[in-house]
C-alpha positions as a printed NumPy array, in Angstrom:
array([[-41.581, -59.826,  -7.829],
       [-38.151, -61.894,  -8.125],
       [-36.954, -62.584, -11.573],
       [-36.714, -65.958, -13.052],
       [-32.987, -66.262, -11.746],
       [-34.449, -66.782,  -8.317],
       [-37.477, -68.619,  -8.565],
       [-35.862, -71.588,  -7.315],
       [-34.202, -70.092,  -4.017],
       [-35.247, -70.692,  -0.713],
       [-35.937, -67.6  ,   1.4  ],
       [-35.165, -67.484,   5.004],
       [-36.791, -65.599,   7.744],
       [-33.305, -64.346,   9.324],
       [-31.537, -61.29 ,   8.416],
       [-27.919, -61.575,   6.914],
       [-25.238, -62.018,   9.345],
       [-21.41 , -60.691,   8.496],
       [-20.116, -63.745,  10.5  ],
       [-20.91 , -65.836,   7.52 ],
       [-18.815, -63.913,   5.334],
       [-16.191, -63.119,   7.698],
       [-12.659, -61.117,   6.966],
       [-10.024, -63.12 ,   7.527],
       [ -7.822, -60.159,   8.072],
       [ -9.914, -56.8  ,   8.106],
       [ -6.533, -55.103,   7.554],
       [ -5.599, -56.506,   4.645],
       [ -8.89 , -57.926,   2.958],
       [-12.389, -56.625,   2.037],
       [-15.728, -57.9  ,   0.924],
       [-17.21 , -57.362,  -2.418],
       [-20.72 , -58.304,  -3.845],
       [-21.962, -59.193,  -7.239],
       [-25.144, -57.333,  -8.057],
       [-27.588, -59.767, -10.133],
       [-29.365, -58.639, -13.33 ],
       [-32.749, -58.337, -13.806],
       [-35.095, -57.288, -16.602],
       [-37.368, -54.839, -14.583],
       [-36.46 , -51.809, -12.545],
       [-38.96 , -53.292,  -9.943],
       [-37.303, -56.706,  -9.434],
       [-36.186, -57.434,  -6.115],
       [-32.611, -57.079,  -5.559],
       [-30.232, -60.268,  -5.189],
       [-26.573, -60.217,  -4.893],
       [-23.768, -62.655,  -3.951],
       [-21.056, -61.162,  -1.258],
       [-17.601, -62.97 ,  -0.691],
       [-14.098, -61.576,   0.625],
       [-11.069, -61.078,  -1.289],
       [ -7.674, -59.895,  -0.526],
       [ -7.123, -56.   ,  -1.32 ],
       [ -4.008, -56.819,  -3.221],
       [ -4.026, -58.558,  -5.528],
       [ -7.914, -57.765,  -5.907],
       [-10.178, -58.909,  -8.727],
       [-11.909, -56.178, -10.9  ],
       [-14.804, -54.274,  -9.186],
       [-16.257, -50.961,  -9.402],
       [-16.657, -49.126,  -6.122],
       [-19.48 , -46.759,  -5.657],
       [-19.464, -43.14 ,  -4.22 ],
       [-22.896, -42.168,  -3.203],
       [-24.894, -40.384,  -0.39 ],
       [-26.574, -42.287,   2.182],
       [-29.28 , -39.908,   3.051],
       [-31.535, -40.857,   5.67 ],
       [-29.713, -43.756,   7.376],
       [-32.907, -45.829,   8.42 ],
       [-32.568, -48.999,   6.505],
       [-35.972, -49.459,   4.862],
       [-35.124, -51.535,   2.149],
       [-33.599, -54.781,   1.611],
       [-31.407, -56.631,  -0.64 ],
       [-31.346, -60.685,  -0.761],
       [-28.067, -61.944,  -0.314],
       [-27.197, -65.726,  -1.386],
       [-25.943, -68.081,   0.783],
       [-25.111, -71.579,   0.234],
       [-27.25 , -74.105,   2.526],
       [-27.718, -78.099,   2.277],
       [-26.427, -78.281,  -1.087],
       [-28.942, -75.814,  -2.192],
       [-29.191, -71.621,  -2.165],
       [-30.844, -69.751,   0.279],
       [-31.129, -65.829,  -0.004],
       [-30.941, -63.926,   3.262],
       [-32.275, -59.957,   3.507],
       [-29.904, -57.509,   4.087],
       [-31.222, -53.926,   5.235],
       [-30.607, -51.06 ,   2.909],
       [-31.293, -47.189,   2.798],
       [-33.633, -46.049,   0.426],
       [-30.771, -43.926,  -1.282],
       [-28.723, -46.981,  -1.804],
       [-31.837, -48.859,  -2.81 ],
       [-32.8  , -46.404,  -5.699],
       [-29.072, -46.391,  -6.905],
       [-28.515, -50.016,  -7.131],
       [-31.861, -50.377,  -9.206],
       [-30.416, -47.765, -11.8  ],
       [-26.907, -49.248, -12.161],
       [-28.564, -52.549, -12.337],
       [-30.527, -51.392, -15.355],
       [-27.589, -49.599, -16.679],
       [-25.608, -52.735, -16.798],
       [-28.1  , -54.957, -17.716],
       [-28.311, -53.036, -21.218],
       [-24.811, -54.212, -21.986],
       [-24.691, -57.343, -20.434],
       [-26.447, -60.222, -18.256],
       [-23.515, -61.163, -15.884],
       [-23.437, -59.809, -12.389],
       [-21.943, -56.539, -11.423],
       [-19.225, -56.549,  -9.337],
       [-19.481, -53.767,  -6.595],
       [-17.786, -52.693,  -3.663],
       [-20.252, -50.581,  -1.498],
       [-19.093, -49.329,   2.117],
       [-23.163, -49.867,   3.506],
       [-22.853, -53.445,   2.381],
       [-18.916, -54.82 ,   2.367],
       [-18.055, -53.005,   5.732],
       [-20.127, -54.187,   8.889],
       [-21.31 , -50.828,   9.942],
       [-21.943, -52.309,  13.976],
       [-18.637, -53.337,  14.121],
       [-16.243, -50.431,  14.859],
       [-13.029, -52.361,  15.211],
       [-13.573, -53.412,  11.802],
       [-15.06 , -50.152,  10.244],
       [-11.47 , -48.637,  11.62 ],
       [ -9.462, -51.266,   9.54 ],
       [-11.374, -50.965,   6.587],
       [-11.312, -47.077,   6.764],
       [ -7.878, -47.089,   6.922],
       [ -8.17 , -49.339,   3.432],
       [-10.05 , -46.924,   1.94 ],
       [ -7.062, -45.327,  -0.337],
       [ -6.67 , -48.77 ,  -1.466],
       [-10.102, -49.923,  -2.216],
       [-10.792, -46.75 ,  -4.251],
       [ -7.419, -46.745,  -6.347],
       [ -7.783, -50.38 ,  -6.987],
       [-11.336, -50.463,  -8.45 ],
       [-11.2  , -50.583, -12.166],
       [-13.808, -47.937, -12.124],
       [-15.751, -45.694,  -9.902],
       [-18.932, -44.513, -10.443],
       [-20.324, -41.395,  -8.529],
       [-24.116, -41.675,  -7.814],
       [-25.747, -38.241,  -7.791],
       [-29.167, -39.497,  -7.637],
       [-32.532, -39.97 ,  -9.978],
       [-33.028, -37.564, -12.999],
       [-34.84 , -34.289, -11.572],
       [-34.424, -30.171, -12.15 ],
       [-33.508, -30.85 , -15.744],
       [-30.444, -33.16 , -14.944],
       [-30.61 , -34.893, -18.029],
       [-30.136, -31.883, -19.939],
       [-27.147, -31.07 , -17.887],
       [-25.498, -34.693, -18.317],
       [-26.288, -34.336, -22.118],
       [-24.617, -31.09 , -22.251],
       [-21.776, -32.206, -20.393],
       [-21.309, -35.523, -22.202],
       [-21.512, -33.908, -25.519],
       [-19.633, -30.733, -25.27 ],
       [-17.237, -32.021, -23.092],
       [-16.367, -34.827, -25.664],
       [-16.149, -32.263, -28.416],
       [-14.106, -29.832, -26.295],
       [-11.645, -33.033, -25.995],
       [-11.804, -33.534, -29.582],
       [-11.509, -29.946, -31.045],
       [ -9.408, -28.153, -28.599],
       [ -7.293, -31.129, -26.871],
       [ -7.101, -33.542, -23.892],
       [ -5.902, -31.583, -20.705],
       [ -4.835, -34.968, -19.474],
       [ -2.81 , -36.593, -22.391],
       [  0.159, -35.442, -21.132],
       [ -0.072, -36.042, -17.444],
       [ -0.588, -32.56 , -16.925],
       [ -3.65 , -31.667, -14.93 ],
       [ -5.602, -28.514, -15.359],
       [ -3.68 , -27.327, -18.71 ],
       [ -6.882, -26.265, -20.53 ],
       [ -5.745, -22.563, -20.417],
       [ -2.628, -23.719, -22.416],
       [ -4.699, -25.691, -24.812],
       [ -7.045, -22.43 , -25.353],
       [ -4.2  , -20.507, -26.15 ],
       [ -2.519, -22.603, -28.798],
       [ -6.249, -22.45 , -30.557],
       [ -6.824, -19.091, -29.859],
       [ -6.157, -18.02 , -33.596],
       [ -8.447, -21.214, -35.185],
       [-11.609, -19.912, -36.476],
       [-12.858, -23.519, -35.823],
       [-11.896, -23.393, -32.447],
       [-13.135, -20.213, -31.655],
       [-16.345, -20.905, -32.923],
       [-16.813, -24.096, -31.146],
       [-15.591, -22.3  , -27.897],
       [-18.394, -19.647, -28.187],
       [-20.564, -22.548, -28.493],
       [-19.511, -24.233, -25.515],
       [-19.454, -20.731, -23.646],
       [-23.04 , -20.478, -24.746],
       [-23.861, -23.782, -23.575],
       [-22.452, -23.205, -19.994],
       [-23.767, -19.879, -19.961],
       [-27.68 , -20.82 , -20.754],
       [-27.524, -23.825, -18.12 ],
       [-26.291, -21.241, -15.189],
       [-28.505, -18.717, -16.101],
       [-31.597, -21.328, -16.247],
       [-30.19 , -22.69 , -12.822],
       [-29.994, -26.003, -14.243],
       [-26.335, -26.445, -13.52 ],
       [-26.722, -24.625, -10.316],
       [-29.313, -27.322,  -9.158],
       [-26.964, -30.252, -10.369],
       [-23.837, -28.995,  -8.32 ],
       [-26.159, -28.352,  -5.355],
       [-27.082, -32.238,  -5.074],
       [-25.828, -33.689,  -1.712],
       [-22.99 , -35.51 ,  -3.196],
       [-21.125, -32.462,  -3.687],
       [-21.449, -31.043,  -0.247],
       [-20.   , -34.486,   1.627],
       [-16.466, -34.896,   2.641],
       [-15.984, -38.454,   2.11 ],
       [-17.094, -38.208,  -1.777],
       [-13.973, -36.17 ,  -2.652],
       [-11.659, -38.904,  -1.472],
       [-13.903, -41.303,  -3.516],
       [-13.929, -39.004,  -6.578],
       [-10.281, -38.319,  -6.678],
       [ -8.169, -41.614,  -6.137],
       [ -9.553, -43.921,  -9.286],
       [ -8.373, -42.843, -12.766],
       [-11.53 , -43.677, -14.027],
       [-14.276, -42.133, -12.558],
       [-17.624, -41.61 , -14.204],
       [-20.857, -39.262, -12.928],
       [-24.232, -41.289, -13.241],
       [-27.421, -39.12 , -12.764],
       [-30.596, -41.09 , -13.427],
       [-29.7  , -43.247, -16.699],
       [-27.198, -40.728, -18.101],
       [-23.306, -41.356, -17.678],
       [-20.545, -38.82 , -18.311],
       [-16.889, -39.171, -17.955],
       [-15.199, -36.895, -15.174],
       [-12.655, -36.058, -17.848],
       [-15.522, -34.299, -19.825],
       [-16.884, -32.33 , -16.59 ],
       [-13.368, -31.651, -15.921],
       [-12.649, -30.011, -19.542],
       [-15.766, -27.665, -19.132],
       [-14.945, -26.652, -15.437],
       [-11.333, -25.528, -16.21 ],
       [-12.827, -23.813, -19.176],
       [-15.28 , -22.219, -17.139],
       [-12.302, -20.775, -15.208],
       [-10.191, -19.516, -18.245],
       [-13.361, -17.744, -19.177],
       [-13.485, -15.973, -15.495],
       [-10.053, -15.495, -15.16 ],
       [ -8.993, -14.287, -18.618],
       [-10.885, -10.903, -19.56 ],
       [ -9.561, -11.201, -23.093],
       [-10.713, -14.458, -23.762],
       [-14.137, -13.623, -22.219],
       [-14.09 , -10.872, -24.544],
       [-13.407, -12.616, -27.91 ],
       [-16.179, -15.345, -26.779],
       [-19.1  , -13.249, -25.343],
       [-22.082, -12.669, -27.817],
       [-25.162, -10.794, -26.953],
       [-26.653, -14.198, -25.992],
       [-23.719, -14.264, -23.083],
       [-23.514, -10.643, -21.849],
       [-22.288, -11.601, -18.677],
       [-19.863, -14.185, -17.011],
       [-21.045, -13.75 , -13.34 ],
       [-23.429, -16.705, -13.649],
       [-20.442, -19.133, -13.857],
       [-19.282, -18.467, -10.573],
       [-22.097, -20.755,  -8.786],
       [-20.903, -23.809, -10.508],
       [-17.547, -23.216, -10.735],
       [-16.97 , -22.593,  -6.988],
       [-18.42 , -25.999,  -6.417],
       [-16.475, -27.833,  -9.092],
       [-13.078, -26.281,  -9.528],
       [-12.196, -27.222,  -5.756],
       [-13.137, -30.736,  -6.243],
       [-10.982, -31.682,  -9.827],
       [ -8.216, -29.208,  -7.871],
       [ -8.039, -31.977,  -5.379],
       [ -8.243, -34.721,  -7.999],
       [ -5.207, -33.261,  -9.96 ],
       [ -3.111, -33.389,  -6.7  ],
       [ -4.159, -36.824,  -6.007],
       [ -3.451, -38.179,  -9.861],
       [  0.238, -36.843,  -9.937],
       [  2.075, -37.857,  -7.069],
       [  4.776, -35.368,  -7.081],
       [  1.559, -32.943,  -6.153],
       [  0.373, -34.719,  -3.164],
       [ -1.363, -32.314,  -0.527],
       [ -0.453, -32.591,   2.819],
       [ -3.199, -33.017,   5.557],
       [ -2.797, -29.94 ,   6.958],
       [ -3.238, -28.294,   3.745],
       [ -6.391, -30.396,   3.07 ],
       [ -7.787, -29.282,   6.351],
       [ -7.174, -25.766,   6.03 ],
       [ -8.466, -25.708,   2.798],
       [-11.79 , -27.4  ,   3.26 ],
       [-12.576, -26.046,   6.851],
       [-10.929, -22.428,   7.093],
       [-13.091, -19.608,   5.702],
       [-15.333, -21.679,   3.339],
       [-18.463, -23.323,   3.787],
       [-17.113, -27.201,   4.785],
       [-18.032, -30.212,   3.714],
       [-20.451, -32.57 ,   5.602],
       [-19.81 , -35.56 ,   7.872],
       [-22.134, -37.617,   9.854],
       [-19.152, -38.942,  12.332],
       [-16.809, -35.73 ,  13.311],
       [-13.794, -37.834,  13.553],
       [-14.529, -38.33 ,   9.765],
       [-13.415, -34.807,   9.249],
       [ -9.753, -36.379,   9.39 ],
       [-10.241, -39.976,   8.556],
       [-12.268, -38.87 ,   5.581],
       [ -8.936, -37.092,   4.35 ],
       [ -6.256, -39.861,   4.935],
       [ -6.656, -41.395,   1.694],
       [ -6.064, -37.994,  -0.134],
       [ -3.074, -37.069,   2.053],
       [  0.537, -37.657,   0.783],
       [  1.899, -37.641,   4.106],
       [ -0.719, -39.832,   5.891],
       [  1.534, -42.533,   6.467],
       [  4.296, -40.535,   7.996],
       [  1.749, -38.783,  10.305],
       [  0.624, -42.536,  11.623],
       [ -2.653, -41.453,  11.843],
       [ -5.095, -44.752,  12.521],
       [ -8.517, -44.404,  12.075],
       [-10.323, -45.347,  15.433],
       [-14.066, -45.387,  15.993],
       [-13.94 , -47.241,  19.405],
       [-15.955, -45.855,  22.116],
       [-12.935, -45.529,  24.105],
       [-11.316, -42.941,  21.743],
       [-13.029, -39.281,  22.095],
       [-13.642, -36.779,  19.249],
       [-11.082, -34.393,  21.343],
       [ -8.238, -37.199,  21.233],
       [ -8.822, -37.351,  17.499],
       [ -7.959, -34.038,  16.854],
       [ -5.457, -33.68 ,  19.269],
       [ -3.28 , -36.632,  17.804],
       [ -3.893, -35.005,  14.589],
       [ -2.718, -31.574,  15.667],
       [  0.206, -33.221,  17.717],
       [  1.165, -35.606,  14.729],
       [  1.209, -32.542,  12.377],
       [  3.623, -30.441,  14.726],
       [  5.804, -33.089,  15.158],
       [  6.467, -34.299,  11.286],
       [  7.022, -30.557,  10.355],
       [  9.67 , -30.26 ,  13.247],
       [ 11.356, -33.659,  12.685],
       [ 11.91 , -32.71 ,   9.025],
       [ 13.006, -29.05 ,  10.422],
       [ 10.138, -27.475,   8.194],
       [ 10.024, -23.733,   8.423],
       [  6.998, -22.123,  10.07 ],
       [  5.959, -25.616,  11.295],
       [  3.684, -24.311,  13.672],
       [  1.143, -22.813,  11.36 ],
       [ -1.533, -25.024,  12.501],
       [ -1.766, -23.132,  15.521],
       [ -3.281, -20.034,  13.766],
       [ -6.585, -22.399,  13.288],
       [ -6.501, -23.734,  17.047],
       [ -6.717, -20.941,  19.623],
       [ -9.815, -19.99 ,  21.783],
       [-10.16 , -16.866,  19.311],
       [-11.053, -19.233,  16.669],
       [-13.875, -20.844,  18.352],
       [-17.618, -19.549,  18.751],
       [-18.04 , -21.52 ,  22.115],
       [-14.764, -21.081,  23.618],
       [-15.914, -21.621,  27.3  ],
       [-17.547, -24.561,  26.78 ],
       [-14.592, -26.056,  24.901],
       [-11.767, -24.946,  27.333],
       [-12.216, -28.197,  29.035],
       [-13.251, -30.441,  25.708],
       [-10.596, -29.837,  23.809],
       [ -6.87 , -28.059,  24.359],
       [ -7.068, -24.451,  23.258],
       [ -4.168, -25.117,  20.625],
       [ -5.997, -27.704,  18.911],
       [ -8.203, -26.555,  15.62 ],
       [-11.863, -28.097,  15.926],
       [-12.31 , -27.993,  12.088],
       [-15.901, -26.998,  12.549],
       [-16.207, -24.612,   9.388],
       [-16.143, -21.44 ,  11.583],
       [-12.659, -21.256,  11.466],
       [-11.271, -17.7  ,  10.091],
       [ -8.512, -17.254,   7.523],
       [ -5.727, -16.1  ,   9.284],
       [ -4.878, -12.767,   8.792],
       [ -1.136, -13.237,   7.139],
       [ -1.428, -13.654,   3.7  ],
       [  2.035, -14.23 ,   2.724],
       [  5.196, -15.223,   4.709],
       [  6.265, -11.792,   4.849],
       [  7.14 , -11.621,   8.714],
       [  9.844, -13.415,  10.851],
       [  9.271, -12.57 ,  14.554],
       [ 11.048, -15.633,  15.383],
       [ 14.356, -14.329,  14.101],
       [ 17.053, -17.049,  12.642],
       [ 15.22 , -19.923,  14.963],
       [ 13.09 , -21.226,  12.186],
       [ 12.107, -24.352,  13.433],
       [  9.867, -25.279,  16.158],
       [ 11.804, -26.371,  19.545],
       [  9.402, -28.743,  21.04 ],
       [  9.282, -29.24 ,  25.202],
       [  8.403, -32.895,  26.431],
       [  5.539, -32.69 ,  28.577],
       [  3.538, -35.262,  30.958],
       [  0.436, -35.636,  28.569],
       [ -0.208, -35.455,  24.837],
       [ -2.936, -32.938,  25.624],
       [ -0.288, -30.222,  26.622],
       [  1.823, -28.59 ,  24.092],
       [  5.445, -27.408,  25.328],
       [  7.123, -24.836,  22.94 ],
       [ 10.336, -22.972,  23.58 ],
       [  9.743, -19.179,  22.874],
       [  9.824, -15.614,  24.657],
       [  7.151, -13.104,  25.949],
       [  7.094,  -9.901,  24.385],
       [  4.949,  -8.228,  27.055],
       [  1.556,  -8.301,  29.205],
       [ -1.296,  -6.768,  27.801],
       [ -2.311,  -3.754,  29.906],
       [ -5.325,  -2.032,  27.938],
       [ -7.176,  -2.467,  24.751],
       [ -9.498,  -0.92 ,  22.024],
       [-12.847,  -1.929,  20.442],
       [-12.836,  -4.819,  18.184],
       [-12.342,  -4.354,  14.349],
       [-15.89 ,  -5.207,  13.124],
       [-15.434,  -4.013,   9.118],
       [-18.352,  -5.903,   7.809],
       [-20.7  ,  -4.973,  10.294],
       [-20.105,  -1.474,  10.426],
       [-20.355,  -1.336,   6.516],
       [-23.587,  -2.526,   6.929],
       [-25.04 ,  -0.48 ,  10.509],
       [-26.383,   3.049,   9.929],
       [-23.775,   4.494,  12.389],
       [-21.055,   2.655,  10.5  ],
       [-18.939,   5.733,   9.744],
       [-18.935,   6.963,  13.661],
       [-18.025,   3.646,  14.33 ],
       [-15.164,   3.419,  12.093],
       [-13.932,   6.851,  13.486],
       [-14.303,   5.715,  16.893],
       [-12.223,   2.624,  16.259],
       [ -9.431,   4.702,  15.03 ],
       [-10.009,   7.156,  17.906],
       [ -9.095,   4.236,  20.337],
       [ -6.16 ,   3.456,  18.623],
       [ -4.836,   7.   ,  18.8  ],
       [ -5.843,   6.684,  22.206],
       [ -3.276,   3.563,  23.172],
       [ -0.421,   5.111,  20.813],
       [ -0.661,   8.354,  22.929],
       [ -0.35 ,   5.91 ,  25.801],
       [  2.6  ,   4.406,  24.097],
       [  4.654,   7.645,  23.585],
       [  4.204,   8.362,  27.348],
       [  5.783,   4.968,  28.021],
       [  9.754,   5.57 ,  28.369],
       [ 10.387,   2.163,  27.649],
       [  8.56 ,   2.214,  24.292],
       [ 11.428,   4.704,  22.945],
       [ 13.569,   1.426,  22.626],
       [ 11.115,   0.111,  20.041],
       [ 10.88 ,   2.702,  17.289],
       [ 13.818,   4.341,  15.532],
       [ 12.017,   7.754,  15.35 ],
       [  8.959,   9.675,  16.68 ],
       [  7.572,   9.412,  12.704],
       [  7.902,   5.409,  12.719],
       [  6.167,   5.762,  16.267],
       [  3.399,   7.809,  14.889],
       [  3.015,   5.242,  11.613],
       [  1.76 ,   2.855,  14.15 ],
       [ -1.502,   4.466,  14.164],
       [ -2.081,   3.156,  10.531],
       [  0.083,   0.197,  10.28 ],
       [ -1.418,  -1.71 ,  13.458],
       [ -4.738,  -1.77 ,  12.431],
       [ -3.775,  -3.312,   8.998],
       [ -1.018,  -5.712,  10.461],
       [  1.337,  -3.93 ,   8.464],
       [  0.027,  -5.654,   5.299],
       [ -0.999,  -4.173,   1.93 ],
       [ -3.651,  -6.332,   0.34 ],
       [ -3.602,  -6.347,  -3.649],
       [ -5.461,  -8.41 ,  -6.322],
       [ -3.585, -10.939,  -8.213],
       [ -5.016, -13.295, -10.903],
       [ -7.648, -15.284,  -9.105],
       [ -6.577, -14.375,  -5.218],
       [ -5.572, -11.522,  -3.119],
       [ -1.792, -11.317,  -2.528],
       [ -0.402,  -9.657,   0.49 ],
       [  2.692,  -7.265,   0.907],
       [  4.326,  -5.431,   3.437],
       [  3.354,  -1.697,   3.483],
       [  5.465,   1.508,   2.585],
       [  5.383,   5.045,   2.421],
       [  2.398,   4.893,   0.026],
       [ -0.136,   3.506,   2.806],
       [ -0.026,   6.571,   5.049],
       [ -1.629,   8.906,   2.251],
       [ -4.002,   5.811,   1.775],
       [ -5.123,   5.861,   5.335],
       [ -5.205,   9.581,   5.248],
       [ -7.998,   9.719,   2.447],
       [ -9.466,   6.808,   4.098],
       [-10.01 ,   8.416,   7.668],
       [-10.681,  11.853,   6.092],
       [-13.664,  10.041,   4.028],
       [-15.268,   8.744,   7.003],
       [-14.425,  11.758,   9.178],
       [-16.119,  14.256,   6.4  ],
       [-19.213,  11.637,   6.426],
       [-19.292,  12.197,  10.505],
       [-18.861,  15.894,  10.294],
       [-21.482,  16.469,   7.686],
       [-24.134,  13.579,   8.631],
       [-27.273,  15.541,   7.654],
       [-25.896,  17.14 ,   4.306],
       [-24.222,  13.386,   3.556],
       [-27.81 ,  11.735,   3.982],
       [-29.07 ,  14.411,   1.364],
       [-26.043,  13.926,  -0.7  ],
       [-26.018,  10.207,  -0.746],
       [-29.962,  10.245,  -1.581],
       [-28.825,  12.173,  -4.789],
       [-26.109,   9.416,  -5.444],
       [-28.53 ,   6.867,  -5.038],
       [-30.986,   8.437,  -7.442],
       [-28.546,   8.65 , -10.208],
       [-28.269,  12.739, -10.053],
       [-25.385,  13.092, -12.444],
       [-23.025,  15.626, -10.381],
       [-23.335,  13.557,  -7.065],
       [-22.518,  10.239,  -9.161],
       [-19.455,  12.049, -10.449],
       [-18.314,  13.533,  -7.289],
       [-18.911,  10.445,  -5.17 ],
       [-17.732,   8.089,  -7.469],
       [-14.233,   9.659,  -7.687],
       [-14.122,   9.776,  -3.861],
       [-15.182,   6.713,  -3.18 ],
       [-12.967,   4.767,  -5.993],
       [ -9.854,   6.846,  -5.073],
       [-10.585,   5.484,  -1.108],
       [-11.438,   1.774,  -1.824],
       [ -8.841,   1.371,  -4.725],
       [ -6.191,   2.685,  -2.56 ],
       [ -6.424,  -0.763,  -0.512],
       [ -6.464,   0.681,   3.199],
       [-10.249,  -0.742,   3.438],
       [ -9.106,  -4.13 ,   2.408],
       [ -6.292,  -4.34 ,   4.627],
       [ -8.429,  -3.455,   7.622],
       [-10.884,  -6.386,   6.326],
       [ -8.307,  -9.042,   6.757],
       [ -7.935,  -8.236,  10.346],
       [-11.873,  -8.626,  10.931],
       [-12.52 ,  -9.573,  14.344],
       [ -8.881,  -8.667,  15.78 ],
       [ -8.769,  -5.843,  18.794],
       [ -5.72 ,  -3.277,  19.36 ],
       [ -3.698,  -3.76 ,  22.23 ],
       [ -1.087,  -2.008,  24.261],
       [  1.343,  -3.857,  26.456],
       [  2.803,  -2.955,  29.698],
       [  6.314,  -2.074,  28.113],
       [  4.55 ,   0.301,  25.374],
       [  3.709,  -2.231,  22.21 ],
       [  1.188,  -1.806,  20.424],
       [ -0.477,  -4.5  ,  18.338],
       [ -3.81 ,  -6.349,  17.241],
       [ -4.865,  -9.661,  18.678],
       [ -8.306, -11.897,  18.939],
       [-11.288, -10.501,  19.948],
       [-11.316, -12.412,  23.36 ],
       [ -8.216, -10.329,  24.673],
       [ -8.36 ,  -9.142,  28.209],
       [ -5.657,  -7.461,  30.318],
       [ -3.503,  -9.519,  31.886],
       [ -2.944, -11.992,  28.909],
       [  0.553, -12.266,  27.251],
       [  1.999, -11.584,  23.483],
       [  4.479, -14.564,  23.064],
       [  6.808, -15.726,  20.348],
       [  7.411, -19.604,  20.018],
       [ 10.757, -20.916,  18.006],
       [  9.853, -21.376,  14.537],
       [  7.015, -19.238,  13.968],
       [  6.935, -15.981,  12.131],
       [  4.135, -14.055,  13.719],
       [  3.485, -13.796,  17.553],
       [  0.275, -14.771,  19.706],
       [ -1.682, -14.06 ,  22.894],
       [ -1.856, -16.653,  25.83 ],
       [ -3.695, -16.436,  28.924],
       [ -1.839, -17.59 ,  32.144],
       [ -3.427, -20.414,  34.38 ],
       [ -1.874, -20.283,  37.217],
       [ -3.77 , -23.108,  38.859],
       [ -2.32 , -25.548,  36.198],
       [  1.299, -24.86 ,  36.881],
       [  4.138, -22.175,  35.973],
       [  4.222, -20.757,  32.441],
       [  1.002, -22.779,  31.446],
       [ -1.265, -21.026,  29.259],
       [ -4.299, -21.163,  26.853],
       [ -3.797, -19.98 ,  23.212],
       [ -6.119, -16.995,  22.4  ],
       [ -5.133, -16.764,  18.889],
       [ -2.491, -15.311,  16.502],
       [ -1.483, -11.673,  17.053],
       [  0.315,  -8.726,  15.227],
       [  2.917,  -6.898,  17.325],
       [  4.611,  -3.536,  15.99 ],
       [  7.943,  -3.34 ,  16.487],
       [  9.042,  -7.294,  16.421],
       [  7.6  ,  -8.702,  13.333],
       [ 11.146,  -8.794,  12.031],
       [ 12.964, -10.53 ,  14.703],
       [ 13.962,  -7.358,  17.012],
       [ 13.552,  -9.243,  20.11 ],
       [ 14.792, -12.808,  18.603],
       [ 18.695, -12.161,  19.838],
       [ 18.124, -10.544,  23.173],
       [ 14.926, -11.865,  24.6  ],
       [ 14.911, -14.175,  27.405],
       [ 14.042, -17.967,  26.482],
       [ 11.473, -20.002,  28.582],
       [  9.309, -23.081,  28.031],
       [  5.447, -22.153,  27.371],
       [  3.023, -24.853,  27.982],
       [ -0.297, -24.656,  26.287],
       [ -3.266, -26.198,  27.481]])
């Protein structure tokens, strides 16, 4: 039923055509819509669509929401001036947008009767015109940053969401009032500083205990978890939409809360988790553990972290950093069109203009071309500015990172990352190696095709023998896991013995003891993992690592040697018998606290190898004899490549990052013969 404002309108039988509101220039102009007010949720939706320059633009609200099912089962009537009268032409909408607009209209109607000016991608961009879409996506950063407000629509009120929204609004506002505004000084994520300033004030501590209890109870009862598990939080485009506008609010059902309130409580959760002393001060019998806070924080904190980078220009993230943060070693955000893995981040990337990547949704451009263009642009940018370690993106390309390598050998160059969410983090945690020596910038070689990457570098050796793949997580769960651990190191010892027999290997090691140490140094990539504040840090190993390894391997060898007795011992330990608990606890604590196990876990999936000239190392699990270990100018670690003679001399597939004992500090950089290496 239409409201009275539209009773004199003429309805047409045709559907809305974007030709009637054509953009004079899709690279500089946008469409906006005025949503007409109504007195009832069920009233038909009416709007007027018009065009405007993106700069300067009229005041409007940009909408961030989830399309859901893309089938357009609903409609909004668009005003069209005809024959000195007004006709309303239907435009199809998705069900989720229909629900959103009805809620927003009612929220707006409570305050004023004027039309609500909106920018909504589903309506304001002709989704069937790929050329227009390409230009409009390029404007996305301007569209959301120019809006006077962005509304994040999370969906209707369900799963106790009203309670969550009320708590966020009330406690968040009280936090800003009593503890301080963490955005007032233009310094993002400073809640920890504000908390420390108030920690001696009884009233502030009493409030923080109250806030902690509210957050804790919302998590414990899964209300907050269900809230952050809504689809909006899982989409890639919504990250950019959320971050670009200074005034952003969350709307859920008929409840609204400012992002500032949610941000304050999110960072407060982080403080509680990270600061044991603060946790001890705030915990009460009603909040016995902080572990339930993790579920909500893990979804929200990265979102506000990206917003912090975006709102304060001096902290802008690069496209490379964004891709790694969102697609490496984590559950990736969802996209409908896979090329949006790149295009959906350009508005956040501080180097987007410098990279020169332009959205292209035309069918003449393939997904492989989009990913290849992106990887090449990042490498070339790093090369132009002579950025140290400008080839880091190669760690996330390579066939060793792909679950379906044979298929993708032809679809995507081996050196280009797929950004599919199955990419493992690089084993190298800190920049502690320098295999390239003093040549610290990439040395690009011209090629006949953009799909071929030419790099200057040198070859270390050809792989002739392999050990078993390190599968630490699988070993831990397997019934015969201890035997597999011992078997893995038996294989490494076999390769070490072969290296000792190789006369050329004597030039690699300064002493026999140094050569022997490869047994424990190679499987962990010569890195000792320690726990810092909120993250794991790696440093180079020292002589203490030998002792840690001896304890580690003795533990597993004893397990294997006393298999039957050990099962009884473990049963007693698990049953809580005190003598077993104490003995086993001390043994296990010593083994795992020394860090060797964590070092091995960081090499998960890699395989020990031996080259023809006696070098030992760890490389990707897809290794085979005949592969080569190489070092590229400007990169601090070596890689394994596979020759492709049918495609030309010095032409290779990139198999993946590697550790190679005896070259990681540039030992070969001054003497190795340089050559041009071509990755396809």
